[in-house]
C-alpha positions in Angstrom: -1.3 12.7 -7.7 1.8 11.5 -8.9 4.2 14.2 -8.4 3.4 14.0 -4.5 4.2 10.5 -4.5 7.5 11.7 -6.2 8.0 14.0 -3.8 7.7 11.2 -0.6 10.0 9.0 -2.4 13.1 11.5 -2.5 12.0 12.3 1.2 12.7 8.4 1.7 16.4 9.1 0.2 17.0 12.0 2.1 16.4 9.6 4.9 18.4 6.8 3.9 21.4 9.0 3.7 21.3 9.2 7.1 19.6 6.6 8.2 22.0 5.6 10.4 22.2 8.3 13.0 18.3 9.2 12.6 16.2 6.0 13.6 17.0 5.4 17.0 16.1 9.2 17.4 12.6 8.5 15.1 12.0 5.6 17.4 12.1 7.2 20.2 10.2 11.1 19.0 7.6 8.4 17.7 6.8 6.0 21.2 6.3 9.1 22.5 4.5 12.0 21.0 1.7 13.3 22.1 -2.0 12.9 20.0 -1.0 17.4 19.5 1.7 16.6 17.3 0.9 13.6 15.6 -2.5 16.1 14.6 0.0 18.6 14.1 1.9 16.4 11.8 -1.0 14.8 9.8 -2.4 18.1 8.8 1.3 19.0 7.7 0.9 15.6 5.3 -2.9 16.1 4.7 -1.9 19.2 3.0 1.2 18.3 1.0 -0.8 15.8 -0.7 -4.5 16.7 -0.4 -3.7 20.8 -0.7 -6.6 22.9 1.3 -9.2 20.3 0.1 -10.9 19.3 3.3 -11.1 16.4 4.6 -13.6 15.1 7.3 -13.9 12.4 9.5 -16.0 9.1 9.0 -16.7 5.6 10.3 -19.3 4.1 7.4 -17.3 5.2 4.1 -14.2 4.0 4.6 -12.7 2.1 8.1 -9.1 0.7 8.4 -8.2 -2.0 10.4 -4.7 -2.8 11.8 -2.9 -4.4 14.6 -2.3 -2.6 17.7 0.9 -4.2 18.0 2.6 -5.3 15.0 4.2 -8.8 15.5 6.6 -8.1 12.0 7.0 -4.2 11.5 8.1 -5.2 7.6 5.0 -7.2 7.0 1.9 -5.4 8.8 -1.5 -6.4 7.8 -4.2 -3.8 6.9 -7.8 -4.4 6.0 -9.3 -1.2 4.2 -13.5 -1.9 4.3 -15.5 0.3 1.4 -19.2 -0.8 1.9 -20.5 2.1 -0.3 -18.7 0.9 -3.7 -21.0 3.2 -5.6 -19.7 5.8 -3.4 -15.9 5.7 -3.4 -13.6 7.0 -6.5 -10.5 6.0 -4.9 -8.6 5.8 -1.3 -5.0 6.4 0.0 -3.2 5.4 3.0 -0.9 7.5 4.5 1.4 5.9 7.3 2.2 9.2 9.1 6.0 8.3 10.3 7.3 6.3 7.8 10.3 8.1 5.5 7.8 8.3 2.8 4.3 8.7 4.3 2.1 8.1 1.1 2.2 4.3 0.8 -0.1 4.1 -1.8 -2.8 5.2 -3.8 -5.8 2.8 -5.1 -8.0 4.2 -7.8 -11.2 1.9 -8.4 -12.7 0.8 -12.2 -16.2 -0.1 -13.1 -15.4 -3.8 -12.2 -14.5 -3.0 -8.7 -15.9 -4.3 -5.5 -14.6 -2.0 -2.7 -16.1 -3.9 0.4 -12.9 -5.0 1.0 -9.1 -4.3 0.4 -6.2 -6.4 2.2 -2.7 -5.6 1.9 0.9 -5.4 3.8 3.1 -2.9 5.0 6.1 -1.7 6.4 6.0 0.6 9.5 9.0 1.8 10.5 7.7 3.9 13.8 5.0 3.9 16.4 3.0 6.2 14.1 -0.7 7.2 13.1 -2.7 5.7 9.6 -5.3 7.5 7.6 -7.3 6.1 4.7 -8.5 9.0 3.1 -11.6 8.1 0.2 -12.3 9.9 -2.4 -16.3 10.0 -2.9 -18.0 9.8 -6.4 -18.8 13.9 -5.7 -15.2 15.2 -4.9 -15.4 15.0 -1.3 -12.5 13.5 1.1 -13.0 11.4 4.1 -10.6 9.6 6.7 -10.5 6.7 9.2 -7.6 6.8 11.3 -5.9 4.1 13.6 -2.7 3.9 15.6 -0.4 1.4 14.7 2.9 0.2 17.4 5.5 -0.8 15.5 9.2 0.6 14.2 12.2 -0.4 12.1 9.9 -1.7 9.1 11.5 0.6 6.5 14.9 -0.5 7.1 14.5 -4.3 8.0 16.4 -6.5 5.9 15.1 -9.5 4.2 17.5 -12.3 5.2 18.9 -12.8 2.3 21.1 -11.7 -0.5 19.9 -9.3 -3.2 20.4 -11.2 -5.2 18.0 -14.2 -3.9 15.2 -11.8 -3.1 15.1 -10.4 -6.9 14.9 -14.2 -8.4 11.6 -14.5 -9.8 11.1 -10.9 -9.9 7.8 -10.1 -11.8 6.3 -13.8 -10.8 2.6 -13.6 -10.2 0.1 -16.0 -9.0 -3.7 -15.8 -8.2 -6.3 -17.5 -5.7 -10.1 -16.9 -6.3 -12.6 -17.5 -3.9 -15.9 -19.4 -5.0 -17.7 -17.6 -7.9 -21.3 -17.8 -7.6 -23.7 -15.9 -10.3 -24.2 -12.6 -9.7 -21.9 -12.0 -7.0 -18.8 -10.4 -6.8 -15.3 -12.7 -6.3 -12.9 -12.5 -4.0 -9.2 -12.7 -4.9 -5.4 -12.8 -3.7 -3.3 -11.3 -5.9 1.0 -12.4 -5.3 3.6 -10.8 -7.0 7.3 -11.9 -6.3 9.2 -9.0 -6.1 12.1 -7.4 -3.0 9.9 -3.7 -3.2 13.6 -2.9 -1.7 13.1 0.7 0.1 16.5 2.1 -0.1 16.5 1.8 3.8 17.8 -2.0 4.5 21.5 -2.4 4.1 23.0 -5.4 2.2 24.3 -8.2 4.7 26.7 -9.6 2.7 28.3 -5.9 1.5 27.2 -3.7 4.6 26.3 -1.1 1.4 22.8 0.0 1.4 20.4 -1.4 -1.4 19.7 1.0 -4.1 15.7 1.3 -3.7 13.5 -0.3 -6.2 9.8 -1.4 -5.4 6.1 -1.9 -7.8 5.5 2.0 -8.3 2.0 1.1 -10.3 -0.1 -1.9 -10.1 -3.1 -2.4 -12.9 -5.8 -5.4 -12.6 -8.3 -5.6 -15.2 -11.7 -8.2 -15.6 -12.2 -8.5 -18.8 -12.3 -5.1 -20.5 -13.1 -3.4 -17.2 -10.4 -1.9 -14.8 -10.6 -3.2 -11.4 -8.3 -1.0 -10.0 -4.8 0.8 -9.8 -2.5 0.9 -7.3 0.2 4.1 -7.5 2.4 2.7 -4.8 5.7 3.5 -3.0 8.3 2.2 -0.4 6.4 1.4 2.2 4.8 -1.4 0.6 6.2 -4.8 1.9 8.0 -7.3 0.4 6.6 -9.6 -2.2 3.1 -7.6 -1.6 -0.1 -10.1 -1.3 -3.6 -7.7 -2.5 -6.7 -9.0 -1.1 -9.7 -7.9 -3.0 -13.2 -8.1 -4.8 -14.0 -7.8 -8.8 -17.4 -8.1 -10.3 -16.8 -10.9 -13.3 -17.5 -10.8 -16.8 -16.5 -14.6 -17.6 -13.6 -13.0 -19.2 -9.4 -13.5 -17.9 -8.4 -11.1 -14.9 -5.3 -9.1 -16.1 -2.6 -7.8 -14.3 0.2 -5.3 -15.1 2.6 -3.8 -12.5 5.9 -2.2 -13.1 8.6 -0.9 -11.3 10.5 2.9 -10.2 13.5 0.8 -12.1 11.8 0.3 -15.1 10.9 -3.1 -14.8 7.4 -4.6 -16.4 5.6 -7.7 -16.1 2.1 -8.6 -17.2 -0.1 -11.8 -16.6 -3.2 -13.4 -17.4 -5.6 -15.5 -15.4 -9.0 -16.9 -15.9 -11.3 -17.0 -13.8 -13.2 -20.1 -12.4 -16.4 -20.3 -14.0 -19.4 -20.0 -11.5 -21.5 -22.2 -9.6 -24.8 -21.6 -7.4 
């Protein structure tokens, strides 16, 4: 699946090269597109990512919760719910009208609990979002939501690039109370600007090159919780809420970005309480 993500990056950078004249036109088209036009665009995107595999709608295997109108297009919160853990192999998040539509793919390991996964993304246009799960028997199912937002991929961070990159790779993790034989909810926070390649440096008036976390692996002891393959649509300073099955060993996090940055961190899991 990685070649497809690489393709979306090239599409994003192509948009970046001409983003100044294209952004207003894209916004107008996105706000006024018909349902039929959106459906046709999704069919084209789905074919580029999943080939000719059939994708069936579902309201049980995965649900996608998003704000109908985003307060901040650069920090749009989304929640993916997949209650039937034993059936889920992976989930892909697609933001149809972003310059790089394939936002992220989460592949789940034996330590994962998929009932709720939260993250924040950039949304560049009025758009459909799709969450596509692959089940353990190799079938694909999708949920869809429409989100009103614009300009998230090109929104400046409000600070210099140097300031945005300070402490890059620093991580923190918070845990909810742990109870015997129950999954533990955790919040992972990573310091990283996730530059999209479409943001203009407010001092130099030049575009900041894309630099984003492209792979993130979280493990509980010797077992994988999830591996995320990411792209420019993940918001700056990523925050990911997830749940896992503890085994008493520390949580291990390994992150890398598209410019060769690599970071690792280990977090002790709190003791279980009755």
